N, C-alpha and C positions, 0 to 999 in steps of 0.2 A: 692789798692782800686778796688772794683768790678766795671767794666765799666758800668754795668747796673745802678749804683747809680749816675753816672754823670748827670749833667743838661746840655744836649746837646744844648738846646736853649741858655743857658748862654754862652756856648763855641762859638756858631755861632755869637751871638751879640757881644761878646768880640772881636772876630776876625775881624768883620766888623768895630768896633770902633777903634781897633788898626790900621787897614788899613786906615781908614779915618783920623786918627791923622797923619799918614805918609803923606797923600795927602796934608794936611794943612801945616805940618812942612816943607816939601820940595817945597812948593808953593812960588811964587813971594811975597806973603804977608809976609812970614817969612824968610826962609833961602835959597831959590833957588839960588840966585846969589852967595852967599858966598860958598854954598856947591859945586856948579858947578866949581867955581874958584879953590877951595881947592882940589877937586877931579880930576882936569885937564880935565873937560868936557867943551864943547861949545854948543851953540844953534844948530848948524848944526848936530852935532853928536847925540844929544838927539832927534832931530826931525826924524832922520833916524833910530832910534831904533824901533824894532818891539814892539810897546807899548801894543798891545793886549796881546801878550805873556808875556811881563814883568809884566803887571798888573794882569793877570790871575795867573801866578806862584806866585807872591807876595801875592795875596789873599789866595792861597792854603797854602803858608808858614805861613801866619797869623793864619789860622785854626789849623795847626800843633802846632804852638806856644801856642795858647789858650788851645788846648787840653792837651798839656804837662803841662801847668800851672794848669789846672783843676785837673789833677792827683796829682800834687805837693801839691795843697791846700787840696785836699781830704776831709775827713770828718770834718776837723777843720774849715769848711766853716763859715765865718762871714765877714762882711765888713772890720773890722779892720785887721783880719788875711789876707784877700785877698789883701788889700793895702800893708801890710808888705811883703807878699810873692812876689807880683808883683815887688815891689821896690827892694827887696833883689835879685830877679832873674835878674832884669834889671841892677842893679849896680854891684852885686857880680859876676855874670856869664857873662852877655853880655858885659857890658862896660869894665870890666877888661880883658876879652878875646880880645876885640877889641884893648885895650891898648897895650897888648903884641904884637899883629900883627902889629899895627901901629908903634910901636917902631922899630921893625925889618925892616919894609918897609920904615921907615923914613918919615912917613906921618906927617902932621902938627897937632899940638894940637887943632887948630881951627876945623879941619875936625873931629877929635876924639870927640870934644865937641858937634858938630852938630849931628853926627851919634849916639853917645852914649846918648845924651840928648833925642833924639827921642825914642830910645829903652827903656830907663828908664821910660819915660812918658807913652809910649804905654803899657809896661808890668804892670805898676802901675794901669793904667785904666782898663786893662783886668783883673787884680787881683781883683780890686774893684767890677767889674761886676760879676765875677764868685763867689767871696766871698759873695756878698750881695744876690745873686739869691737864692730864697727859693722854 
């Protein structure tokens, strides 16, 4: 696909939405406690993290993910195909890649479900935005 045909506004909005979904997903409202427990993190360790750096790099990664997804969706752009492509990428690539890693690292099924669930939801939402953008 010719990069000049991409809807860069859709890519930016999709990246921000994916990033925001992560903020909600890993918040105390949803999975923060379970995720921290399963990941072996505690409040002190997360407070001492360089959060500006973590959030900045995470947002940059979201932009790269959305851009890659936009290239994958390409000219077949529609809401339905965007949802399908996002879900397929989230389930087939990201969740399954994490599954292989988690099996070898002997991480819990619960951690895989939390992290993979976020990725599937975020990619599906990003795909919907990119696919629907005209």
